[in-house]
N, C-alpha and C positions, 0 to 999 in steps of 0.2 A: 504494500500500499505504499501510498505517495508520503513521506514524511511528513510534508508542509503541510499538509490535508490532516494527519494525524494529530501535527502540535495545535492546531488552529481548533481541531475538534475537541483536544483535553486543553484549550486553553479558554473556551467557553463555558465547559461542563459547570452547570451550575444544581445545586440541591436545593429542590422546592422545598419552603418554609411556611408559603403563606404569606410571605411579605408583600407588600406595595411598591408602587416603586417610590423611591425618595425625594423627586422632583414635582410632587401632586403639591399646588398651592392651594389655599382656602378658595373653597366654593361661593360662587356666586347664588344669592339670595334673590330668588323673584316670584312676582304673582303671578298666578293661577288661576285662569275660571272667569266667566262671563258673569257668571251669576253670585253664588256664593262663592268667594275669592277664598283661596288658602294660601299658604305659601309652599313654595317650592325650590328645588337646588339644581342649578346646573354644575356639572363637576368642569372643572379647567383641564383636566387631562384625559387627553383624547388618543384611544391605542393606536391608529392611524390614520392616513387620509382619507382610509376606503371606510372607516368607520364614523357611523354617530355617534354622537355624545346624547345618553337618556337622561332626561331630567327624573331629579328622586324627590319625592316619593314615587317608584313604579308603578304606571296605573296600567293594568291589565285591559285587553281590547274587551268590548264589549261579546265578542263571539268568541271567546276564550276556551279553551277547548275542543272546540266542532273539528277543527283541523284532525286532529287524531284517527277520529271516526269517520271521517270524510274521505281523505287520502289514501291510498294502498298501502306503503310504506313509509317504514321512518326515512328513508333516502329522498323519497319527494315532497315528505313533509320539511325535512328539512331546507331541500334547495326550493323549494316554494316561497320561506320566508325570506332566506338569505339572500335568492338572487333577485325575489320582487327589491328588497333595499338597493341592489347593484342597478336596477335598471332605474330606481328612484334619483341617482347620482346626475343621469340624463339632464332630468332639470332642478333637482334640488339639492347643493353642493352641501357634504358634511361640514364646510367650513362656515354655512350660514345657518344652518335649519339644521332643528335638534328631532330625534325621534321619540313617537311617542305612538303606542299602539292605537290600534283605530277603536274611537271613541263614537262616531256618530251613526252608524248603522248597529242595529238591534240584533242580537242575538236571533228574535222572533222571526225579523225580518229576513235576515240571510235565510233562515230557514224553511220560508214561504218563497220567497226566490226561486231555492234550491228544486221545489216540488215541480213536478206536472203543470202544465197547463187543461183546465179541464172545459169539455163541454158543458151545456147549460144542464144537460141532463145529469152528468156528473156532478155539478153542482148542486144541482137538488138532492140526490142520492146521499152526498156527505154534508146537508144542511149547510152550505155555505152560500155566503152574499156574493155578486158578480165583484165586487170592490176586495172581495177576498182571494180573487182569482188573480193571483201575481205569481204563476211559476214560469218561470223561463225556461224550464224543458218542454219537447214537445209533449203533443196529445196525444195519448194513447187510446183510439177509438174503441179498442177491444175488437177488430174484427180481422179476421184470418187466424191461423195457427200462433200459437206461442211463439213459434220462432222468425214468421213474418213479422209480428207486430214489432218483436224488440230488434230486429235488425233494421225496419221501418221506421221507428221511433226510439233510437236508444237514448237513453240519460248521458248526453254531453255536458252537463254543467254538475262538476262535483263540486266542489268549492268555491266561496268568495270571501277574501281577505282585506282587510281594509290596512294602513298605515300612515299616520299622520306626522305632519312635518312643520314644525312651529318654530316662529322666530320673536327676537326679543325686541320689545318697542321700547321709543325714549321713556315711556314712565315704567319702567322696570318690570314691566308686566311681559307675559307670554301671549301671540294669538297663531290660532292656528291656518297657516300661510300656504299648504297643500297638503291634496292626499294622493296616497297608491293605491287603486285597487288592483287586486289579481284576482281575473277568474280561471280557476282551477281543471282543466278538461279532461274529459277521459279517452283515452286511445281504445280501450277496451271495454264495452259494456258488459256486463254482467247479469244473468236471471235466473231463475229457476222455473221449471214449468207446474209444480207445486211446490203448494206450504210444505220448507225442511229437505225438500228434495234434493237432487243434485244440482250443482250449478254449472250452467253452460255459459261460452263468451261470446262475443261478436267482437272484433278486431274492426276499428271504425277506421277508415282511409284518412292519412294524413290530410289529404284537401279538404276531405269533409270538417275535417275536424274544425278545421282551420275557418272556415268558410261559416259552418256554424257559430264559431267561439265570436268572429265580428258581429253575427247580430245579434246575438244575446248580450254582447259590448253595447250596441248602438239604443237599444232596450235600457241598459243598465247605466248609459249615459243622461238619458231624460230623465231617470228615476232621481240620480242620485242630485241633478240640477233643481227638483222641487223640494229635497231635504234641505230643513236649518243649519246652517253652518258649513255645507257644501253648495249652495249654489250661484257664490262668486268667487272662489277660490280654486288655483291651477291644481288639476285631476290627471293623473296618467294612469291609464289603463291597461294592464299589460297582461298577455294570454298563456298559459302554462299548460304546457300536455303532459299529463301525468303517465308513468310508466303502467305495465300490469304488475298484479299481484308477485307473481314469481319472479321480478325485475332485482338486479342486483345491483342496477345505478339507477340515479334518478332521473324523472324526466328532465325538460328543459322549457325556456320561454322560447313561444316563437315568433312575437310580434306585440308593439304597444301602441296604444297613440297616446296625446297626448293635450290637452282640452285648456286653455288660457281663461282665464278668471271671466274674460267675455264672449265665451265661446258655449256653447251649450248642443252642439252636434258633433260627431266627429266628421270630420275631412279629407284624415290620410291616415297611414298604418307607417311603421317602422321595421323591418324586418329582423328577428333577431336571430343571428345565424348560429345556436350553441348547439353543442350534444354533448354526451357525455359517451365516454367508451371503458370497459371492463377490460383490465390488464391481468393476463393475459387472455386474450378471447382470439377468436377468426376474424372476427370485424375489425378490430383496431390491426391485424397483421396486413389486411386487404386494403385498408385505408389510408393508412400510417403507419409505414413498413419502418419506418427508419426510428421513431418512438417505442414500437412496439418491441422492435433491437434492442435499445438501449435500456428497455425494462428487462428483458429475456435474460441479459450479460448481467447485469444485477442481480437480479434472479439466481442466476447461475452462481456467482461469488459467493454467494452467503452459503447457499445449497454445498457447496463445497469446502466450506470450513467450518460450518455448524449445521448438525444433523436432526436439531432436536426441536425441528418448525413445522407447525401444521398447515402451512400453505401462505407466500406471500401474493399479495392481490394489490392492485391499483385503480384507482378511479382519475382517469383524463379526463379534463375537459377542455372544447375545441371551440375557437371561436372560427368560424370558418376551416380553415386551415392548419391555423394556427394553433399549437396546445399552451395554455394560458393558466392551468392550474392542473399539480397530481398530487395525491393523495395516496400513500402507500401504509397499508396495516402489516405489520409482521407481528403473527402470533409467535411465542415462542415458551418453552419451558427451560425456568433459571432453579440455580441450584445455589444461589449466595449473590448478593448484592454484588459484590468483585465480578462476578459473570456478566452479569447482567451491564455495567458500566463496559468492560471491556469489548462487549458487542456493539455495544450503543458508538462507542468509539470506531470501531472497526465498520460498521453502518453508515458511518459520519462520512470517512471517508470515500467510500464508494459511489457516497450521493453527490460528491464533488467529481469525483472522476467519471462518471458515468452519464451527467445529463448537463446538456447544455445549460447555460448561464444564464439564458433568458425564460427559463422555465422556473417558476415559482414552485419549490416543493415542500410536503408535510408529510411527514414518516411517524405513523405511530406505533409505538412499540410495545405491546401487552403480553402478559402471561395470563392463566387461572385467578391469579391474584389480584388481577388488573392494570391498571396502568402504570407500564415500567420506565417507558421514555416520550420523549417526543425530539424531534429533528425538523425545524424550521430553516430552508434556505429562501430567501427572498431574491426577486430577480435581480439580476446583475451584481449579486451580493456578495463580496468574497468569502464574509465569515459568516456559517452560519450559527444559528443561537440553539443549543444542546440543554436540556432537560433531563435529569435523573431522576426521579421520585422517590423518596424515601422512605 
């Protein structure tokens, strides 16, 4: 292994003990709330230019917890939220805006929007009023076989997530200055032919997912412009295509649109050309051969020196043909802290040797006992950050 890299890895090795950064200044106190005002704190410390500062006390979103039951995998849950913040930065800079979970759209409202649209007869059967017919998913007219009905009218919209972005005013208060709304769309529609029966699936074509998602977004834009608090603030609406239930990589955002504060209807869309790949995989080998080879060589070097691991996998995020983020998980059995430290040092050297400098990399090393170490190499950074957990 390259001696310079080994020395650098050893030099930056830190033992985590729960301490906070030493350069955090006293937080700024502000006033929050249009009605009953309350004090809030803006932390001065920002993790990086890519992270939003979040006001304290932390306010959970009005639809907190719904995402867990509405999305297929934990990979989709994480990417839907973090990717939405990534898209937000196109119009709401982390230098200027503060983050808060959605406070404007109630959970019951989201729940009603996620349902199917009903016919007049179905409204009567369910004893619902016409103004309660708010479903954004297509009508099931209950005609034809179960397969025909589900393929003709699948559930497109799986979840809605709202994020708020605040700014500080001259009178030391916070105001809502922007919102981002994510629409999670199904790439696979699941259904049963009978109650508690076998689950069947229908794969929705990509072009249909995008087409129907944009139609739903047009209606969402109309509705949010009628809501108090969202009538006259800039709003971004983003479409997220979630993966199937058995996927080991997350879905991805496919498009977004932005409404300025004086706009009430969608005029155009921006394409998001992102996609996740599993490493190793035939798909990655086919579409990104060089990067797949870097990973396989990295994996092979570890396997030649350590045989007590259970499989090394990576998740690679691409923007077009450009690899923009790589996360690697290494499960391994350790028999002591010294072994864990030595292994981490070795892997750090391999990270620096095998992968191009422009690729940001995060390596998580863990055992049955939990996390053992974390290696973070930012793009074009000569020195990685390495943490060995106590």
